[in-house]
N, C-alpha and C positions, 0 to 999 in steps of 0.2 A: 504493498499502499502506498504509494505516493504523496508526503507533506506536502503544500506549501506556507510558508510562513510570510507577515507583509512587514518588512522589520517596524516601519512606522508605529505598527502596534504592537511590536516587541516593546516590554520595560528594560532598561538596563541590566534586570538578573535574567528576566528571562532569553535575553539576546547573547547575556555572557556563558549562561548553561545551555544555550545550542552551538554555541560554537565551540564550546572546550567539549562538547560531545561529537561534535564532527569530525576535530583535528587528535587523531590518534596515533600512538602512543604520544602523550605530550609527557617531554621530559622536564626535569627541574632545575632553574638557573636558582644556584645559590649564589646571591649578589652581594658582594660589601662597597661598603661606601666610604666615608670618611665627614664629616661636617667639618665647622670652622674651628670648632677647639680640639680637633683630633682624633675625637671619638668614633672607634670603629664601629658601623651600624653590618649585619648581616643579616639578611630574611630572603625566605625561599619564594620562588615566582615561578609557577606553572605554565604561564603562558606569556610563551617567548620564541623566538626564531632568528632564524639569521635571514638578513635583507640581501647581503652580496658580497663578493670574496671579495672584489677590488671599486675602492677599498673594504678591508674587514668589516662586515655592519653587523649589529644585531640591534634586534626589537624587542622591545621587554615592557608587556604590558601591566604596568602599574598603578592599581585603581587609590581611590582619592579615602581617605577618613572622612566622610562628611561634607564637610567643604574643606577642608585641612590637605594636604600632599601629606603621604605619608614618608617617615624618613628618610627612608631611598632615593626618593623622588626629590624632594627637599635637596637632599644631598650633592646630587646628578645636579641637578639648576645651578648649586652656587658654585659647583666647581667642576663641571662636566667631565667628574673620574667616575668609573665603577670598574669591577673584574668581576667576570663571571667566574665561580668556581664549578668544577664539572662534582655532581652529584653522582656518588656511588654505595655502593648496600654497605658498603663499611660507615659512613657519614651520614645515613639515614635517622637514626636516633638525633644526633645532633642538629639535621636540619629541621627536622620537625621542631625539636627544642626552641629552636632560634624562628619560629613561626606565632610566638610567646608575644604578647604583647609588654613592651618596656619603653620605658620613656625615655624621650630623644637623648635625654642628658645619662644614660646607662648605654653601653657597650655588652651587646650581647654575647660577642664573641670574649671578653674578657668576663662576663659574668657566668658562661659555663666553660670555660677554659679552653677555648677553639683553637689557640692558634696555633696547633698543629694541623688542626682539620684547613685552616684556610690561608695555604701557598700564598694564591695571589692576591695581595691588597692594593687597593691603585695609591701612585705613587702620591708621598706626602706623609702616608698612614705608618705607624709603626711597621719595620719590619719593608717598606716600601723600597720604590727606585727613586724619590723623590728629595 
């Protein structure tokens, strides 16, 4: 049975549910960013893909928290840097733990002792290249 949907008739939540159900499998991007105070943020995103190979580009769908940008989006907007860490079976528990709500002034990486897991951090962060 074929179903069709009018995009204008779908709420944002309905559209998201439809789209994530269409694109399978969905790998998880474990994105690390840093804020102006040097606090490292880590968050998982199941809605990302590659856009281009030259220049290498990724697209990450980072929703909002009401009218406010999530920490990841705010950090990227502020400094233009982020790192996508590859999710592995060994990091599943840690990745899930970083999906919890942390205040913007608290680093998931430090709170959960994840420095050993987050090998790639943006330049300018502890262990980064800047």
